[in-house]
Kinemage of the C-alpha trace (Angstrom):
@kinemage 1
@onewidth
@group {chain A} dominant
@subgroup {mainchain}
@vectorlist {calphas} color= white
{ca met a 1} P -81.273 30.576 -217.959
{ca ala a 2} L -77.752 32.069 -217.230
{ca glu a 3} L -75.424 31.859 -220.514
{ca ser a 4} L -73.264 30.209 -218.304
{ca arg a 5} L -75.867 27.748 -217.964
{ca thr a 6} L -76.516 26.713 -220.987
{ca thr a 7} L -75.379 28.358 -224.709
{ca leu a 8} L -78.671 28.472 -226.084
{ca pro a 9} L -78.626 32.028 -228.063
{ca asn a 10} L -82.875 32.457 -227.446
{ca arg a 11} L -85.663 31.413 -225.745
{ca leu a 12} L -87.480 30.937 -228.552
{ca pro a 13} L -87.027 26.193 -228.073
{ca tyr a 14} L -89.347 27.036 -225.187
{ca leu a 15} L -91.618 28.891 -227.258
{ca leu a 16} L -91.358 25.580 -229.345
{ca met a 17} L -91.646 23.772 -226.220
{ca gly a 18} L -94.901 24.728 -225.981
{ca gly a 19} L -97.030 24.240 -228.855
{ca his a 20} L -95.643 20.505 -227.944
{ca ile a 21} L -97.063 20.175 -224.903
{ca cys a 22} L -100.310 21.225 -226.979
{ca val a 23} L -100.320 19.161 -228.955
{ca asp a 24} L -99.627 16.314 -227.310
{ca ala a 25} L -101.029 16.712 -224.594
{ca ala a 26} L -104.576 16.385 -226.839
{ca gln a 27} L -103.588 13.083 -228.002
{ca ala a 28} L -102.689 11.413 -224.661
{ca gly a 29} L -106.572 13.221 -223.872
{ca leu a 30} L -107.756 11.331 -226.601
{ca ala a 31} L -107.417 7.969 -224.938
{ca ala a 32} L -108.055 9.224 -221.724
{ca val a 33} L -111.940 10.914 -223.376
{ca leu a 34} L -112.226 6.707 -224.169
{ca pro a 35} L -113.608 5.490 -220.721
{ca phe a 36} L -116.363 8.482 -220.656
{ca leu a 37} L -117.430 7.485 -225.099
{ca val a 38} L -117.844 3.716 -223.734
{ca leu a 39} L -119.756 4.437 -220.332
{ca asp a 40} L -121.370 8.095 -221.033
{ca gly a 41} L -122.139 8.194 -225.451
{ca gly a 42} L -122.247 4.383 -226.004
{ca leu a 43} L -119.661 3.130 -228.333
{ca ser a 44} L -118.310 -0.246 -227.984
{ca tyr a 45} L -113.958 -1.447 -227.198
{ca ala a 46} L -113.491 -2.027 -230.642
{ca gln a 47} L -114.946 2.328 -231.686
{ca ala a 48} L -113.630 3.673 -228.922
{ca thr a 49} L -109.392 2.130 -229.233
{ca leu a 50} L -110.093 3.069 -233.508
{ca leu a 51} L -110.446 6.371 -232.579
{ca val a 52} L -106.410 5.923 -231.050
{ca leu a 53} L -105.513 3.871 -234.128
{ca ala a 54} L -106.678 6.763 -236.490
{ca ser a 55} L -104.946 9.557 -233.870
{ca asn a 56} L -101.836 7.835 -234.066
{ca ile a 57} L -101.824 6.592 -237.459
{ca ala a 58} L -102.618 10.046 -238.888
{ca ser a 59} L -99.911 11.289 -236.490
{ca ala a 60} L -97.132 9.446 -237.338
{ca val a 61} L -97.239 8.074 -241.174
{ca ile a 62} L -97.946 12.247 -242.112
{ca gln a 63} L -95.213 13.259 -240.058
{ca pro a 64} L -92.497 12.420 -242.952
{ca leu a 65} L -95.042 14.200 -245.732
{ca phe a 66} L -95.044 17.540 -243.404
{ca gly a 67} L -91.706 17.382 -243.133
{ca trp a 68} L -90.761 17.299 -246.876
{ca leu a 69} L -93.397 19.727 -247.786
{ca gly a 70} L -91.124 22.256 -245.033
{ca asp a 71} L -87.748 20.783 -246.939
{ca lys a 72} L -89.013 22.361 -249.651
{ca lys a 73} L -89.685 25.768 -248.051
{ca ala a 74} L -90.282 27.039 -244.263
{ca arg a 75} L -93.706 27.098 -243.281
{ca pro a 76} L -93.487 27.930 -239.380
{ca trp a 77} L -97.236 28.281 -239.623
{ca leu a 78} L -97.842 24.610 -239.656
{ca met a 79} L -97.321 24.864 -236.227
{ca ala a 80} L -99.663 26.603 -235.351
{ca leu a 81} L -102.286 25.275 -238.008
{ca gly a 82} L -101.650 21.802 -235.552
{ca val a 83} L -102.125 23.375 -232.847
{ca val a 84} L -105.515 24.235 -233.822
{ca leu a 85} L -106.729 20.885 -235.290
{ca ala a 86} L -104.897 19.239 -232.292
{ca gly a 87} L -106.824 20.950 -230.279
{ca gly a 88} L -110.236 21.237 -232.171
{ca gly a 89} L -109.750 17.879 -233.121
{ca ile a 90} L -110.699 16.639 -229.602
{ca ala a 91} L -112.992 19.923 -228.449
{ca ala a 92} L -115.537 17.922 -230.986
{ca ile a 93} L -115.262 14.432 -229.398
{ca gly a 94} L -116.887 15.716 -226.630
{ca leu a 95} L -119.804 17.581 -228.909
{ca leu a 96} L -120.806 15.133 -231.663
{ca lys a 97} L -123.270 12.423 -231.675
{ca thr a 98} L -122.185 10.506 -235.032
{ca tyr a 99} L -119.526 8.025 -235.159
{ca trp a 100} L -117.747 8.956 -237.905
{ca leu a 101} L -117.653 12.140 -237.523
{ca val a 102} L -116.442 11.243 -233.841
{ca val a 103} L -113.611 9.470 -235.668
{ca leu a 104} L -112.217 12.306 -238.429
{ca ala a 105} L -112.645 14.575 -235.370
{ca ala a 106} L -109.840 12.043 -234.172
{ca leu a 107} L -108.415 12.174 -237.904
{ca ile a 108} L -108.191 16.243 -237.838
{ca ser a 109} L -106.299 15.485 -234.252
{ca gly a 110} L -103.905 13.711 -235.569
{ca ile a 111} L -103.139 15.649 -238.314
{ca gly a 112} L -102.630 18.280 -236.466
{ca asn a 113} L -100.338 16.909 -234.295
{ca ala a 114} L -98.562 15.441 -237.101
{ca met a 115} L -97.769 19.026 -238.245
{ca leu a 116} L -96.076 20.526 -235.416
{ca his a 117} L -93.839 17.491 -235.251
{ca pro a 118} L -92.029 18.294 -238.116
{ca glu a 119} L -91.471 21.585 -237.872
{ca gly a 120} L -91.277 22.432 -234.482
{ca gly a 121} L -88.764 19.621 -235.096
{ca arg a 122} L -86.365 21.397 -237.360
{ca leu a 123} L -86.445 24.775 -235.793
{ca ala a 124} L -85.866 23.282 -232.366
{ca asn a 125} L -82.893 22.355 -235.037
{ca leu a 126} L -82.111 25.200 -236.050
{ca val a 127} L -82.398 28.153 -233.268
{ca gly a 128} L -80.450 26.130 -230.458
{ca gly a 129} L -77.558 27.134 -232.445
{ca thr a 130} L -74.227 25.648 -231.587
{ca asp a 131} L -76.240 23.121 -228.577
{ca lys a 132} L -78.600 21.584 -230.586
{ca ala a 133} L -78.753 18.616 -228.441
{ca val a 134} L -80.494 20.850 -225.137
{ca ser a 135} L -82.167 22.526 -227.425
{ca met a 136} L -83.798 19.329 -229.033
{ca ser a 137} L -84.529 18.274 -225.101
{ca val a 138} L -85.943 21.660 -224.808
{ca phe a 139} L -88.656 20.414 -226.897
{ca ser a 140} L -89.189 16.741 -226.103
{ca val a 141} L -89.971 17.716 -222.901
{ca gly a 142} L -93.385 19.381 -224.965
{ca gly a 143} L -94.072 15.818 -225.749
{ca gln a 144} L -93.287 14.786 -221.977
{ca val a 145} L -95.312 17.056 -220.061
{ca gly a 146} L -98.226 17.687 -222.760
{ca phe a 147} L -98.716 13.686 -222.279
{ca cys a 148} L -98.314 13.592 -218.286
{ca leu a 149} L -100.900 16.245 -218.614
{ca gly a 150} L -103.598 15.377 -221.507
{ca pro a 151} L -105.398 13.116 -218.776
{ca val a 152} L -105.228 15.248 -215.970
{ca ile a 153} L -107.292 18.254 -218.275
{ca thr a 154} L -109.357 15.597 -219.997
{ca val a 155} L -110.474 13.765 -216.913
{ca ala a 156} L -111.015 17.156 -214.198
{ca ala a 157} L -113.167 18.581 -217.552
{ca ile a 158} L -115.344 15.755 -218.005
{ca asn a 159} L -116.027 15.802 -214.225
{ca ala a 160} L -117.562 18.799 -214.540
{ca phe a 161} L -119.166 19.498 -217.347
{ca gly a 162} L -119.457 16.246 -218.697
{ca leu a 163} L -118.468 14.999 -221.946
{ca ala a 164} L -118.534 19.046 -223.149
{ca gly a 165} L -115.811 19.345 -221.000
{ca thr a 166} L -113.644 18.590 -223.886
{ca leu a 167} L -113.805 22.070 -225.007
{ca val a 168} L -111.243 22.902 -222.902
{ca tyr a 169} L -108.244 22.618 -225.625
{ca leu a 170} L -109.553 25.840 -227.336
{ca ala a 171} L -109.608 27.258 -223.835
{ca phe a 172} L -105.491 27.371 -224.140
{ca cys a 173} L -104.678 25.753 -227.833
{ca leu a 174} L -106.580 28.563 -229.829
{ca pro a 175} L -104.327 31.533 -227.819
{ca tyr a 176} L -100.978 29.402 -228.487
{ca ala a 177} L -101.388 29.309 -231.702
{ca ala a 178} L -101.853 33.058 -231.740
{ca val a 179} L -98.357 33.162 -230.008
{ca leu a 180} L -97.041 31.199 -232.771
{ca leu a 181} L -98.508 33.469 -235.194
{ca ala a 182} L -97.087 35.491 -234.235
{ca phe a 183} L -93.780 34.221 -233.837
{ca asn a 184} L -94.527 33.095 -238.094
{ca arg a 185} L -91.708 35.498 -239.236
{ca arg a 186} L -88.887 35.303 -237.219
{ca phe a 187} L -88.948 31.576 -237.330
{ca leu a 188} L -88.483 32.772 -240.419
{ca ser a 189} L -85.354 34.007 -240.745
{ca phe a 190} L -83.822 31.322 -239.515
{ca gly a 191} L -84.508 30.026 -243.830
{ca leu a 192} L -84.516 25.634 -244.458
{ca arg a 193} L -81.227 24.920 -242.979
{ca glu a 194} L -78.104 26.665 -241.410
{ca gln a 195} L -76.200 28.193 -244.021
{ca ala a 196} L -72.382 26.862 -244.608
{ca ala a 197} L -69.657 29.479 -243.287
{ca glu a 198} L -68.352 30.738 -246.988
{ca gly a 199} L -65.891 28.783 -248.664
{ca ala a 200} L -67.227 25.488 -246.531
{ca gln a 201} L -68.363 22.954 -248.521
{ca val a 202} L -72.355 21.851 -248.382
{ca ala a 203} L -72.398 19.086 -246.130
{ca arg a 204} L -73.966 15.856 -247.667
{ca asp a 205} L -77.305 13.713 -246.613
{ca arg a 206} L -76.406 10.761 -245.297
{ca trp a 207} L -79.099 8.351 -245.412
{ca gly a 208} L -77.028 4.898 -244.682
{ca ala a 209} L -76.210 6.970 -240.809
{ca phe a 210} L -79.637 8.741 -240.426
{ca ser a 211} L -81.119 4.644 -240.750
{ca val a 212} L -78.885 3.310 -237.792
{ca val a 213} L -79.718 5.572 -235.960
{ca met a 214} L -83.634 5.282 -236.974
{ca gly a 215} L -82.745 1.701 -235.769
{ca ala a 216} L -81.817 3.215 -232.436
{ca leu a 217} L -85.017 5.273 -232.188
{ca ser a 218} L -87.251 2.501 -233.416
{ca val a 219} L -86.092 -0.398 -230.838
{ca arg a 220} L -86.105 2.798 -227.869
{ca ser a 221} L -90.099 3.534 -228.493
{ca ile a 222} L -90.579 -0.074 -228.992
{ca val a 223} L -89.345 -0.681 -225.212
{ca phe a 224} L -91.344 2.675 -224.281
{ca tyr a 225} L -93.797 0.669 -225.247
{ca gly a 226} L -94.134 -2.348 -223.520
{ca val a 227} L -93.089 -0.801 -220.688
{ca thr a 228} L -95.590 0.691 -220.438
{ca ser a 229} L -98.400 -1.971 -222.131
{ca phe a 230} L -96.846 -4.475 -220.000
{ca met a 231} L -95.223 -3.037 -216.606
{ca pro a 232} L -98.728 -2.691 -214.571
{ca leu a 233} L -99.493 -5.998 -215.934
{ca phe a 234} L -96.502 -7.907 -214.803
{ca ile a 235} L -96.729 -6.508 -210.721
{ca ile a 236} L -100.412 -6.969 -210.308
{ca gly a 237} L -100.279 -10.287 -211.646
{ca thr a 238} L -96.595 -11.024 -209.367
{ca phe a 239} L -97.441 -8.637 -206.593
{ca gly a 240} L -100.568 -8.881 -206.832
{ca val a 241} L -101.191 -5.128 -206.233
{ca glu a 242} L -103.697 -2.768 -207.059
{ca gln a 243} L -104.615 -1.284 -210.327
{ca gly a 244} L -104.529 1.577 -209.371
{ca phe a 245} L -101.178 1.259 -207.598
{ca ala a 246} L -99.913 0.324 -210.551
{ca ser a 247} L -101.808 2.845 -213.030
{ca ala a 248} L -99.677 4.925 -211.340
{ca leu a 249} L -96.364 3.808 -211.318
{ca ile a 250} L -96.847 4.713 -215.105
{ca thr a 251} L -97.456 8.271 -214.467
{ca val a 252} L -94.056 8.664 -211.861
{ca phe a 253} L -92.873 6.567 -214.974
{ca ser a 254} L -93.319 9.380 -217.162
{ca leu a 255} L -92.098 11.686 -214.900
{ca ala a 256} L -88.840 9.988 -214.179
{ca gly a 257} L -88.507 10.412 -218.175
{ca ala a 258} L -89.809 13.676 -218.291
{ca val a 259} L -86.459 14.741 -215.815
{ca ala a 260} L -84.962 12.125 -217.883
{ca thr a 261} L -85.248 14.004 -220.637
{ca ala a 262} L -84.728 17.818 -218.896
{ca leu a 263} L -81.444 17.415 -218.654
{ca ser a 264} L -79.813 14.627 -222.381
{ca gly a 265} L -79.328 18.133 -223.462
{ca leu a 266} L -76.523 18.606 -220.080
{ca ala a 267} L -75.467 15.290 -220.854
{ca ser a 268} L -75.090 15.072 -223.720
{ca his a 269} L -71.543 17.828 -223.154
{ca lys a 270} L -70.339 15.415 -220.788
{ca val a 271} L -69.937 12.270 -222.894
{ca ser a 272} L -70.609 11.576 -226.666
{ca ile a 273} L -74.464 11.266 -227.670
{ca pro a 274} L -73.434 7.531 -229.081
{ca ala a 275} L -71.838 7.093 -225.768
{ca leu a 276} L -75.499 8.636 -224.103
{ca met a 277} L -77.408 6.138 -226.324
{ca val a 278} L -74.672 3.192 -225.691
{ca gly a 279} L -75.357 3.994 -221.909
{ca gly a 280} L -79.195 3.827 -221.934
{ca phe a 281} L -79.966 1.087 -223.408
{ca cys a 282} L -77.512 -0.800 -221.135
{ca leu a 283} L -78.975 0.122 -218.029
{ca ile a 284} L -82.316 -0.572 -220.145
{ca gly a 285} L -80.665 -4.087 -219.977
{ca ala a 286} L -79.742 -4.589 -217.089
{ca ala a 287} L -82.961 -3.485 -214.980
{ca met a 288} L -85.824 -5.060 -217.342
{ca leu a 289} L -83.164 -8.496 -215.727
{ca val a 290} L -83.259 -7.731 -211.633
{ca phe a 291} L -87.479 -5.817 -212.726
{ca val a 292} L -88.169 -9.831 -214.507
{ca phe a 293} L -86.275 -12.430 -211.800
{ca cys a 294} L -85.836 -9.958 -208.676
{ca his a 295} L -89.434 -10.597 -207.084
{ca asn a 296} L -89.043 -7.943 -204.909
{ca leu a 297} L -91.619 -4.785 -204.839
{ca pro a 298} L -90.244 -2.389 -203.755
{ca leu a 299} L -86.753 -3.075 -206.039
{ca cys a 300} L -88.997 -3.109 -209.068
{ca ile a 301} L -90.300 0.195 -208.595
{ca ala a 302} L -86.471 1.407 -208.446
{ca met a 303} L -85.730 0.033 -211.821
{ca leu a 304} L -88.685 1.015 -212.800
{ca met a 305} L -87.721 4.343 -212.747
{ca leu a 306} L -83.941 3.417 -214.291
{ca ile a 307} L -86.042 2.029 -217.042
{ca ala a 308} L -87.462 5.526 -217.601
{ca val a 309} L -84.056 7.240 -217.243
{ca gly a 310} L -82.389 4.493 -220.005
{ca thr a 311} L -85.028 4.873 -222.249
{ca asn a 312} L -84.974 9.552 -222.267
{ca ile a 313} L -81.633 10.361 -221.750
{ca phe a 314} L -80.157 9.955 -225.226
{ca asn a 315} L -83.681 10.478 -226.917
{ca pro a 316} L -83.419 14.239 -228.269
{ca pro a 317} L -79.999 14.555 -228.444
{ca ala a 318} L -79.993 11.228 -230.954
{ca val a 319} L -82.927 12.907 -232.672
{ca ala a 320} L -80.912 15.580 -232.752
{ca leu a 321} L -77.878 13.376 -234.732
{ca ser a 322} L -79.984 11.615 -236.942
{ca gln a 323} L -81.024 15.161 -238.177
{ca ser a 324} L -77.160 16.039 -238.085
{ca tyr a 325} L -76.711 13.332 -240.277
{ca leu a 326} L -79.287 14.872 -243.310
{ca pro a 327} L -78.809 18.423 -243.072
{ca ala a 328} L -80.542 19.059 -246.362
{ca his a 329} L -83.263 17.849 -245.546
{ca leu a 330} L -83.888 18.346 -241.328
{ca gly a 331} L -88.102 18.826 -241.542
{ca met a 332} L -87.638 15.162 -243.358
{ca ala a 333} L -85.342 14.103 -240.644
{ca ser a 334} L -87.715 14.988 -237.926
{ca gly a 335} L -91.248 13.591 -239.429
{ca leu a 336} L -89.096 10.322 -238.910
{ca ser a 337} L -87.408 10.440 -235.717
{ca phe a 338} L -91.032 11.441 -234.299
{ca gly a 339} L -93.175 9.862 -236.500
{ca val a 340} L -92.304 6.126 -237.750
{ca ala a 341} L -89.912 5.374 -235.203
{ca val a 342} L -92.311 5.473 -232.576
{ca ala a 343} L -95.398 4.346 -234.735
{ca val a 344} L -92.895 1.124 -234.526
{ca gly a 345} L -93.665 0.713 -230.857
{ca gly a 346} L -96.937 0.466 -231.417
{ca val a 347} L -97.252 -1.535 -234.733
{ca val a 348} L -94.910 -4.356 -232.290
{ca ser a 349} L -96.812 -3.504 -229.227
{ca pro a 350} L -99.618 -5.723 -230.172
{ca leu a 351} L -97.474 -8.704 -231.454
{ca leu a 352} L -96.225 -8.843 -227.747
{ca gly a 353} L -99.554 -8.271 -226.250
{ca met a 354} L -100.380 -12.262 -228.567
{ca val a 355} L -96.606 -13.043 -226.832
{ca gly a 356} L -98.322 -12.620 -223.313
{ca asp a 357} L -101.470 -13.526 -224.082
{ca ala a 358} L -99.970 -17.696 -225.423
{ca val a 359} L -96.627 -17.389 -223.205
{ca gly a 360} L -96.751 -14.926 -219.929
{ca leu a 361} L -95.783 -11.646 -219.445
{ca ala a 362} L -92.222 -12.524 -218.066
{ca pro a 363} L -91.427 -14.193 -221.582
{ca val a 364} L -93.057 -10.381 -222.752
{ca leu a 365} L -89.632 -8.559 -220.860
{ca leu a 366} L -87.061 -10.738 -221.841
{ca leu a 367} L -88.513 -10.066 -224.900
{ca leu a 368} L -87.243 -6.089 -224.502
{ca val a 369} L -84.160 -7.270 -222.956
{ca ala a 370} L -83.293 -8.771 -226.225
{ca phe a 371} L -84.112 -5.524 -228.309
{ca ser a 372} L -82.483 -3.811 -226.011
{ca ala a 373} L -79.816 -6.018 -227.461
{ca val a 374} L -80.419 -4.184 -230.507
{ca gly a 375} L -80.900 -1.096 -229.835
{ca leu a 376} L -77.308 -1.295 -227.954
{ca ala a 377} L -75.947 -3.273 -231.747
{ca cys a 378} L -77.023 -0.600 -233.262
{ca ser a 379} L -75.630 2.831 -230.862
{ca leu a 380} L -72.033 0.484 -230.949
{ca ala a 381} L -72.523 0.914 -234.611
{ca thr a 382} L -73.944 4.948 -233.974
{ca met a 383} L -70.515 5.417 -231.793
{ca arg a 384} L -67.990 4.257 -235.223
{ca ile a 385} L -69.440 6.282 -237.605
{ca glu a 386} L -69.161 9.372 -235.080
{ca lys a 387} L -65.552 8.229 -234.798
{ca arg a 388} L -65.063 7.573 -238.719
{ca arg a 389} L -67.145 11.123 -239.368
């Protein structure tokens, strides 16, 4: 990329993005393999969903641990190992015949996912030089691309080769792990954190400010999970469209989110990160209200795209901002931002489902508007913190 368009000092963020694509493709591919495990593998619905739960819990809960380890000593090789385990775990799922071995494989895949994110996020911060928001947006786009590609790769491979088609993940995860290992020494040269200039005071960790940004990122996760879980059902119930059409809208939602993620770093050049956060949550809340009450399908689809922009335009810069509040614990900040904050959405989503069962989906979407207001409050608090900084 031309120097006039970005201040990234190297292309390492794009290398990190590739690792992110691998592990998140494996995580998304696991969800796509479930119907085949039920129909061809004889699993019950409960057994199948337990696989996703096991993988997501392993990924979310263990990420801060790997972040803590990365803060003690730089371990960029963890990214390569994470790619191997994430791809190897899902590759084994199609071959194993014993259910609990399949669960173990899902756990291993989730652990691999957990290995890459903290170290990858820490390094994305360091290799980005003076433009950490752009570097973080490049890294984050990898996750979006991976989640789009995972189901496509899984379905195509299984349709072609049966359940053994999950071995396709080894075809790109193992070579890419080797690429990451080849750059291990280069990554090690960046150390644990940015070195302060001579005579400059070393920045201290600010856990309070970090917690406020984490609050906003957690709310963003709740909205994201809520949209992808319930909006297709709302569209089917309101407009009577086919299930395939509603599911396709989530793919479009993901693609719009990927574009917004890619542009988020450049957007942070134009306005401050807290202002991006405020604008994102205002856009989410307003578009959600129109979505619920407009009763016009084309307009609802347009609002869905705006919600995709709102939930993604501030996410990578906000992660970079949260890291700046924990300069001595970049790995921990990455593990919490990518792991625990995302897990909050996964935990709240079933509770929203219970509300939907009791009173309908429109109140659930209005609850997401209320959550957006909480995110807006956290964003305004972040703006005040930055003004005092």
